[in-house]
VMD Tcl script that draws the C-alpha trace (Angstrom):
set ca {
  {-60.58 15.76 -48.92}
  {-58.53 13.13 -47.07}
  {-57.61 13.07 -43.43}
  {-54.30 14.51 -42.38}
  {-51.50 12.41 -40.93}
  {-51.80 11.99 -37.16}
  {-48.72 12.71 -35.13}
  {-47.86 9.69 -32.98}
  {-47.58 11.09 -29.50}
  {-49.42 10.97 -26.19}
  {-52.91 12.49 -26.33}
  {-53.21 15.06 -23.62}
  {-57.02 15.12 -23.44}
  {-58.22 12.24 -21.26}
  {-61.55 11.80 -23.12}
  {-59.95 11.73 -26.53}
  {-57.25 9.41 -25.20}
  {-59.86 6.93 -23.88}
  {-61.84 7.01 -27.14}
  {-58.69 6.43 -29.19}
  {-57.69 3.56 -26.90}
  {-61.06 1.82 -27.31}
  {-61.02 2.14 -31.11}
  {-57.46 1.00 -31.61}
  {-57.83 -1.81 -29.02}
  {-60.77 -3.24 -30.89}
  {-58.93 -2.92 -34.17}
  {-55.84 -4.65 -32.67}
  {-57.92 -7.54 -31.32}
  {-59.66 -7.86 -34.70}
  {-56.32 -7.98 -36.55}
  {-55.00 -10.61 -34.09}
  {-58.04 -12.83 -34.74}
  {-57.70 -12.41 -38.49}
  {-53.99 -13.23 -38.34}
  {-54.64 -16.42 -36.36}
  {-57.41 -17.57 -38.75}
  {-55.91 -16.57 -42.08}
  {-52.31 -17.64 -41.41}
  {-52.93 -20.54 -39.02}
  {-50.70 -18.79 -36.47}
  {-50.70 -19.15 -32.73}
  {-51.39 -15.64 -31.51}
  {-51.44 -14.26 -28.01}
  {-52.27 -10.64 -27.25}
  {-52.17 -8.91 -23.88}
  {-53.13 -5.25 -23.38}
  {-53.26 -3.21 -20.18}
  {-55.09 0.12 -20.20}
  {-53.81 3.22 -18.46}
  {-56.24 2.44 -15.64}
  {-54.78 -1.09 -15.22}
  {-57.56 -3.02 -16.91}
  {-56.56 -6.22 -18.79}
  {-57.58 -7.10 -22.35}
  {-56.22 -10.28 -23.93}
  {-56.70 -12.64 -26.83}
  {-55.25 -16.12 -27.50}
  {-55.86 -18.29 -30.53}
  {-55.44 -21.46 -28.43}
  {-54.92 -20.70 -24.74}
  {-52.97 -17.91 -23.10}
  {-51.06 -20.40 -20.87}
  {-49.79 -22.48 -23.81}
  {-48.86 -19.32 -25.71}
  {-46.89 -17.95 -22.77}
  {-45.14 -21.30 -22.16}
  {-44.17 -21.56 -25.81}
  {-42.98 -17.99 -25.77}
  {-40.83 -18.57 -22.69}
  {-39.36 -21.76 -24.17}
  {-38.47 -20.03 -27.40}
  {-36.90 -17.12 -25.56}
  {-34.74 -19.52 -23.51}
  {-33.63 -21.40 -26.62}
  {-32.80 -18.17 -28.41}
  {-30.88 -17.01 -25.36}
  {-28.88 -20.26 -25.33}
  {-28.19 -20.01 -29.04}
  {-27.08 -16.43 -28.66}
  {-24.86 -17.37 -25.72}
  {-23.39 -20.35 -27.58}
  {-22.73 -18.22 -30.64}
  {-21.14 -15.52 -28.53}
  {-19.03 -18.09 -26.71}
  {-17.86 -19.63 -29.98}
  {-16.91 -16.23 -31.32}
  {-15.10 -15.42 -28.08}
  {-13.02 -18.60 -28.20}
  {-12.31 -18.06 -31.87}
  {-10.91 -14.63 -31.03}
  {-8.91 -16.11 -28.16}
  {-7.48 -18.84 -30.41}
  {-6.48 -16.30 -33.03}
  {-4.81 -14.15 -30.39}
  {-2.91 -17.13 -28.97}
  {-1.75 -18.17 -32.44}
  {-0.42 -14.67 -33.04}
  {1.34 -14.64 -29.67}
  {2.90 -18.03 -30.43}
  {4.13 -16.77 -33.78}
  {5.65 -13.69 -32.16}
  {7.36 -15.77 -29.48}
  {8.80 -18.18 -32.04}
  {10.10 -15.31 -34.11}
  {11.61 -13.64 -31.04}
  {13.24 -16.93 -30.01}
  {14.80 -17.38 -33.43}
  {16.15 -13.85 -33.32}
  {17.59 -14.41 -29.84}
  {19.34 -17.49 -31.24}
  {20.87 -15.31 -33.97}
  {18.57 -16.45 -36.77}
  {16.41 -14.48 -39.19}
  {18.15 -11.15 -38.51}
  {18.04 -9.93 -42.10}
  {14.77 -8.06 -41.64}
  {15.96 -6.08 -38.60}
  {17.32 -2.55 -38.75}
  {19.97 -1.02 -36.50}
  {17.44 0.04 -33.86}
  {15.94 -3.44 -33.71}
  {19.41 -5.00 -33.45}
  {20.34 -2.67 -30.59}
  {17.11 -3.62 -28.81}
  {17.90 -7.29 -29.32}
  {21.43 -6.78 -28.02}
  {20.12 -5.07 -24.87}
  {17.71 -7.96 -24.30}
  {20.56 -10.46 -24.60}
  {22.73 -8.49 -22.17}
  {19.89 -8.27 -19.67}
  {19.25 -12.00 -20.03}
  {22.95 -12.74 -19.54}
  {23.09 -10.63 -16.39}
  {20.02 -12.39 -15.04}
  {21.57 -15.81 -15.75}
  {24.84 -14.84 -14.06}
  {23.01 -13.44 -11.05}
  {21.02 -16.65 -10.73}
  {24.17 -18.77 -11.06}
  {26.02 -16.70 -8.42}
  {23.07 -17.02 -6.07}
  {23.00 -20.79 -6.52}
  {26.76 -21.01 -5.85}
  {26.39 -18.88 -2.72}
  {23.58 -21.11 -1.50}
  {25.67 -24.24 -2.12}
  {28.66 -22.73 -0.29}
  {26.45 -21.85 2.66}
  {25.06 -25.39 2.73}
  {28.59 -26.85 2.61}
  {29.71 -24.56 5.44}
  {26.73 -25.63 7.48}
  {27.52 -29.29 6.81}
  {31.17 -28.67 7.77}
  {30.07 -27.13 11.07}
  {27.83 -30.11 11.77}
  {30.67 -32.53 10.93}
  {33.03 -30.57 13.19}
  {30.52 -30.76 16.03}
  {30.15 -34.50 15.45}
  {33.94 -34.89 15.52}
  {34.15 -32.97 18.80}
  {31.48 -35.19 20.30}
  {33.31 -38.29 19.10}
  {36.58 -36.93 20.53}
  {34.92 -36.36 23.90}
  {33.48 -39.87 23.85}
  {36.92 -41.29 22.96}
  {38.51 -39.41 25.89}
  {35.84 -40.75 28.23}
  {36.43 -44.29 26.97}
  {40.22 -43.83 27.40}
  {39.76 -42.61 30.97}
  {37.47 -45.54 31.75}
  {40.07 -47.92 30.31}
  {42.81 -46.34 32.45}
  {40.70 -46.68 35.57}
  {39.94 -50.31 34.74}
  {43.64 -50.94 34.09}
  {44.56 -49.42 37.46}
  {41.99 -51.52 39.25}
  {43.22 -54.69 37.54}
  {46.88 -53.81 38.27}
  {46.17 -53.05 41.95}
  {44.26 -56.33 42.27}
  {47.16 -58.31 40.77}
  {49.73 -56.54 42.99}
  {47.83 -57.34 46.18}
  {47.54 -60.99 45.10}
  {51.32 -61.21 44.57}
  {51.99 -59.74 48.03}
  {49.60 -62.15 49.67}
  {51.18 -65.16 47.94}
  {54.80 -64.27 49.00}
  {55.60 -63.43 52.63}
  {59.42 -63.28 52.07}
  {60.92 -60.23 50.41}
  {62.84 -61.47 47.39}
  {65.62 -58.97 47.83}
  {67.13 -57.50 51.03}
  {68.93 -54.24 51.44}
  {71.74 -53.73 54.04}
  {73.27 -50.39 54.89}
  {76.62 -49.77 56.51}
  {77.53 -46.42 57.89}
  {80.96 -45.16 58.78}
  {82.01 -41.64 59.29}
  {85.28 -42.10 57.41}
  {84.26 -44.60 54.70}
  {81.76 -44.57 51.87}
  {78.31 -46.06 52.34}
  {77.60 -49.12 50.24}
  {74.40 -51.11 49.74}
  {74.40 -54.81 49.13}
  {71.58 -56.77 47.53}
  {71.46 -60.44 48.38}
  {68.93 -63.10 47.49}
  {67.30 -65.29 50.18}
  {69.25 -68.41 51.12}
  {72.52 -67.07 49.72}
  {73.57 -64.58 52.49}
  {76.70 -65.38 54.58}
  {78.77 -63.54 57.12}
  {81.07 -62.07 54.53}
  {80.36 -60.46 51.15}
  {79.40 -62.94 48.46}
  {81.56 -62.71 45.44}
  {78.62 -62.95 42.99}
  {76.27 -60.39 44.67}
  {75.94 -56.95 43.02}
  {77.09 -53.99 45.07}
  {75.95 -50.37 45.10}
  {78.32 -47.70 46.38}
  {77.29 -44.27 47.57}
}
mol new
graphics top color blue
foreach p $ca { graphics top sphere $p radius 0.5 }
foreach p [lrange $ca 0 end-1] q [lrange $ca 1 end] { graphics top cylinder $p $q radius 0.2 }
display resetview
């Protein structure tokens, strides 16, 4: 009569558990040795008991086995990462190609091309998009015109201020010129008076209660006792 199948689960009895561990540990170590010899494989086995005791086996040396294991794990990790990255970028490229195709198709429809495949609902949606785009363009244009008008007004104010400053400077220069002209005129007048001590024209006044007053202008060197026939006369 054969043995029944053992259920693989934790053995509750501590003694039975320790006996089972010893038997199966020895069998595992034996199989590892046989595998290394028969198949020319590099085998490394590490076992820790429930009490923390270490049991190990290495066909060459445990250090070389662990280093080789770590190297292979790193290479596999890099390969997996590279493969995953390639797949990711392939998905991204496919998505971008689809987006580009959709954008090109939408652009052609906005330009009034390839409308045969659209129904009434799609055409109404396209019409609403065009109206919204037109409103946005007009709003942008109006804003740009307003900005340009504001800039021109600002420039006009600056030009007006510059003109006012230039007008003030011109008035100051005109006043300075008038003052200089007065000084030059006064200087010339005083020089003429200093050069001539004789008054070029003389005024005489005759008063009579019953006759009109007349003024006579005579030049120097030409006055006589009587009125000169050629002298101008002023009557008051």
